[in-house]
N, C-alpha and C positions, 0 to 999 in steps of 0.2 A: 412470607414476604408480602407486604401490602401493595396494592396497585400504586399508591403514591411513591413507595420506595422503588418499585419497578421503574416508574417514569424517571425518578431521580438518577438511576444508574444507566438508563438507555442512552446510547451515543456518548459514552464517556471512556476515558482511559485513566486508570488508577495506578500511579507509580507506587512501588514498594521496595523494601530491601529486607534481606534475611540477616539479622544481626549476628547469628551464630557463624556465618561464613561470609566471604567477600562476594556475595551474589546480589544483584539488583534485578528488578523485574517490572512488568506491567501486566495489568488485567484490562482487557478492552471488551466493551459491549457495543455492537452496532445494530441499530434498529431502523429508525427513520432515515438515517444517512444512507444505508445500504439500499433500502427500498427506493429512495429518490434516485440513486445512481442507476439502478437496474431498470427503473420505470422509463428512463429516457430511450430505451432501445428494446427491440424484440429479439433478444438473443435466445438461441436454444439453451436448454437446461445446463448442458455441460459447459457452455461458455459463461453462463451466469455464475456457475460455481467457481470458475477460475477468477472471474472479476471479483466475486465476493471474497475469495481467499486473498487476492492481491490487495483489495481495499483494507482488509483486516490487518494484513502485514504492514501496510503503509501507516495505519493508525498507531500500531505498536512501535514501529521503528521510528517514525517521525517524532514521537513524544520523548524518545531517549536522547535526542540530539539537541544541543543548544542552538536551536535554529532561529535565524533572524527572518528568513523568507520562505524558501520552498525546498522540499525533498520530493524526489520523484523515483518511482520504480518503473523500469522498462523491461519487458520480457519480449524477446523477438525470436522467432523460430522459422524453420522452413517447412513446417507442417500446415495442416488446414487452419489452425489457430496461429495467425501471423504476428499479431501485436497485442500486448496488454500493457496499458499505460495508466499510471496513477500519479496524482499530485497531492501533497500534504502541505498546506499553507499555515505557517505558524501564526498564532494570534497576533493581531496588530498591537493590542494593548493587553496588559495584565487583566485577567478576569473575562476576557472575550474568548469565544470558541475558536478552535482551529477549524480549518476548512479542508474537505477532501473531495476529490473528483476522480473518476475512473472511466476507462473506455477500452474496448477491444475491437480488433479487426479480424475477420475470419473468412475463409472461402467456403461458402455454403455448399458448393457442389462437391467438394472433397471431404467435408466434415461428416463424421458419423455421430448423430445425436445420441445414439444408444451406447457409445463407447466412452470411457473415462476421458476427461478433457486434457489432463496433463500429457498423456502420450501423443496427443494430436498437436502439440507444440513442435515436436520434432527436435532437430539439432538447432542450437542457437545459444543465446546468452541471457543471463539475468544481470541487470545493472541497477545500481543505486546512484542517483545524481543528487548532489547537494549544491544549491545556489543560494548564497548568503546575500544576494542583492547587488546593486550598483557598486562599482569600484572593487569588486572581489572576483577571484578566478573560480569558476565552478569546479567542483570535485566530481570525478566519476570513477566508480569501482565496478569491475565486471568479473563475472564468474560463469563457467559453462552451465547450461541446463543439465542437471543431474540430480539423482536422489529420489525421484518418484513423486515429488510434489513441489509446489512453489515454496512452501515453508522449509523444505529440505534445501532448496536452492538458496534461500536466505541464510540458513544456518551455515552452509558452505561459504557463502559470501563473507560472513563475519569471521569465520575461521581463516579463510584464505587471504582476504584483503586487510582485515583489522587484527587478526590473531586474537579474537575474542570468542571463547567458547559460548555458544548461544543455542537455546532450545526453544521451540515453539510448540504449543499444544493448541490446536485450533478446531473449531466446529462451526459449521454454517449450513444453512438450508432454509427451506420454507417451513413456516410453522403457523399454527392457528390457535389463538387464545379464545376462550369461551366468549361468545357474543361478538367476535371480531372476524374480519376476513383474513384470508391467507396472505402472509407477507414474509419477506426475507428477514432473517435474523442471523447474527454471527457473534461469536465470542471467542476469546483466546487468552492464553497466558504466555508471556515471554520471560525466559530466564537468561541472564547473561553474567558470566563470571568475569571478573576484572583481574586477569593474571599478570604475573611478571613473566612474559613468554621468553623461552629460550632463544638466544640470538641465532642458533643454528637451525631452528625449526623450519624456516622458510626454504633453506637450501637442501635440507634433508628430504623433503617431500613428505607426503602424508599417507595415512592409512585409509582415507576415504576413496570413493569411486574415482578412477582415473588418476590416482596418486594425489588427490586433493587433501587438504588438511582437515582433520576432525578434532573434536574436543580432546580426545585422549592423547593427541600428539603435542598438546600444549600444557598439560597439567601433570603434576606428580605429587607424591606425598599427601599432606593434609588437604591441599587444594583439590587434588583428584578425588579424595574421599568425600569432601564437602559437595563437590559437583555431582558425584555419583549418587549420594544420598538425596540431594534435592531432585534429581531426575527420577529416582525411584518413587519419590513421593508424588511427583507430577504424573507419573504413569498411572496412578490410581484415580485420576480425575475422570469423570463421566461427561459425555457430550452435553447432556442437559444441564450439567453444572456450569459448563463453559458458556453456553448460549443464554442460560437463564430462561425466563425471568424470575423463577421461583427462588433462586439462591443469589443473594447479594454478593458482589465481589469481595467485600470484607469478610463475610462468612466463609466464602470459598477459601480464602487465604488461611483463615484460622483452621479450617478443616484439613487442608493439605499440609500446612507448614507450622503448626502450633509449636512444635518442639524446636523450630529453627529461629524463633523470635521474629516473626514478621512485623514490620513497621511500615505504615502507610503514610503517604504524603497527599497533598491536595490533588484532587481529581481534575483532569482537563476535559472539558466538554468539546465535542466535535459536531460539525454540521456539514451538509452538502454545500459546496461553494465553487463557483467557476470564475476565472479571471478574464474570460474573453470580453472583448469590447470592439466597437467599430474602429477605434484608434489602433488597436493591436492588429486587426486585419489589414488596415491600410499600411501599417509599418511592415508587415510580412510581405506585402505586394510591392513595396517601394523599390525592390531590386529589379523589377521587370520593366522592359521597354514598352513603348506605345504599341509596337507590333505584337508583343506578347500579350498585353492587355486586350488587344483586339481579338485574339484567339479565345480569350476567356469570356468575351462578351456574348450574351444570348441574343436570339432573334428579336427580343423585346428591347434591346439596346441597354441592358444593365449587366453588371457583374454581380454574381451572388456567391455567398459563402455560408457554410453551416458549421457550427461548432460541434465536433464529435462528442464532447463531454456533456454538454447541457442541452444541445439541440437548438440553440439560438440561431435564427436565420437573418442574414444581413444582405442588403442590396446597396449597390453603389453606382454612381455615375462613372463610367469608364474614364472620362476626361479628368477625374480627380485622383486617378490611381497611377502608380509607377513613377519612375524618376523623370519621365517626360510629361508629367501631368500639366494640362493646360489651364485647369481651374483648381481652386481650393475648395474644400468642403463647405466653407462659409459662403461661397458664391451661390449655393443652392438655397440659402436661407433668405 
């Protein structure tokens, strides 16, 4: 694979389907996007790995949905890793990149940097939120933290909330290419079966952890055989094949699924992007009274706000904030 080809596949999501069976999928490669997300913060390695996994899942899931605006992942727990939040913004126009951002909150005093990160989330939930924009009602689906990884949580979410058998094979970590510095890379494959689920499946409970649904609870006959065969093939993938950059996603699909008739569609590019702005901060503070705003005001007589996603720093005149504002922002110009 040439350096030019590598650059072409970095920060992309490639949709595909397996014509021999009713299975669709995505191959994602994140390079600069992930490095930009993680460079905003000084996370310990185990938190970086969780954020990398969440960002990769977001890229894969966001591209599967006919999304007009935003898809979000939220992971909340009662352990040292309290919150992981990601957003995927659909392209504003055809041919434009999608945008991804991600952020985590953790308790440094309770966290164990040497231990795996997933176990430090504790008990909590994994949620997917879909907001199609003004005039629509946001959708939210929630599943418990279970399964040993964020990708397992996502698989459980699709089984439990959507009754769609789903499989993720992900790899992420720091890598160093010849002549370059160390940086984060991630890559993964998503498979999803489109079944005619049994109407009794949800009420019967499942075979997964805690009685949650798993793929085997939703498929039988030829569908089950097709799904099992595709998963066995995906089991042969190697971590370096997932991350790249030496193996192109198209070559990977041929290597894994050549007997399944893989067919690819147009790749979607992704980049780091944040939607924060002074106007949105003002809007979020519009519910507060003048007394509340006074408590937020610093000794220097200003109100400050920082974006957790991109690190942007904003300062405001307190008299322009809240529902009792005495001035408009334009009065300062």
